[in-house]
N, C-alpha and C positions, 0 to 999 in steps of 0.2 A: 761413506760408512754408514750402517744403519744404527739407528739410534732405537731405545727401548721408548715408547709412548709414555707421556708423564702420569697420565692416572697408573698403570701397571706399574711403572719405576717408583710412585709413593707408596702401593701395596707392596712391592716386593722389598723396598726399603724398610718399611714399618714390620715386615713380617722377619726380617733379618735381625733387625732391632730388638724385636718381641724375643726372639728365640735366646739372643745372647744375653738379655736379661734375664730370661728363664733360666739359662744355665750358670748364670753367676749366681742366683741363690739358689739353684740346685746344689752345687757343690762347694758353698759357702761353709767353711768349718771344716772341710775335707782335708785328711793326712795328706792327700795329692793335688792340693787346689791347684798350683802353678802349672802341673801336667795337664788337669781337666782343662785349663784355662786354654793353655796352647794347643789341645785337640780340639775343643768345643768352641770357644769364644773366639779365639783368634783368626779363624778362617771366616766365621760370620761377620767380624767387624772390617777385616780386608775386602770381603765381597760388599759389603755395606758402601763402602767407599766407591767401589765401581759401579754398584747399582746408583747410587746418589749422582754419578755423572753420566748415565745413560749408557752405559759399557753391555753390546750385547753378549760379549765374553761372559762378564760377570754373572749376568741373567741365567746363562746356560751354566756355568759351576754352581750358581747357587741352586739350580734344579737338582744337579747332581748331588751336591751335598744335601739337599731337602731328602731325597732317596735315601742316602745314610742315617742321618737323623731319623727317619721314619724305620728304618730296622733296629736302629737303637733303642728307640722308644718302644717298640713291640716287645722286643726282647727284654728290656728291662720290667715293664710292665707285667709282662706274664711271669718271669722268674724273681722279682724282689715286691713282695705285695706292700711294704713300708714305703716304698717310692714309687708306687702307681700313682698317685695325683700328677707327681712332677713328669712322671715317662708317659702320662696320658695326656697332658697338655703338650709335651715336646711333640708327641706324634700327632696331634691334630695341626699346631703350628705349623710343622714340617709338612703336611698335606695342603696347608694354603700356601708354602713356600714353593713347592713343585707347580700349583697352580698360577701364582703368581709371576712365577718365572715362564711359564710357557703360554702366558695370555696373548701376546702378539701372535704367537705362532698358531694357538688354536682359533685366535679370531680371523686370521687371515684364510684358514682352512675351513671354518665352519659358517664365516661370516656372509652378509648377503652380497651377491656380486653386484658391481656397478656397471 
């Protein structure tokens, strides 16, 4: 079974943890806090466990989730000016998440030939 390399795994894990913390802060005090935690934080935490273990499936699904969170961040930044700082931070972290989850594949594709 393929394993995700250590430095990208640490970056992926740190990005997942940062996104989970951001969404915890963003929805703190929201009337639908529990629902927001189930939709935004729970998948990030579950993927974080897989990423820490080096699972390539967790890295793939983290990339897919990163694309969805990117769309959510852009739409929220555009439509809700009061939430723009959180939305832009989520957008930036989701881009980092996509690159962190794709790092081994990008390195294999564009890295030096041996």
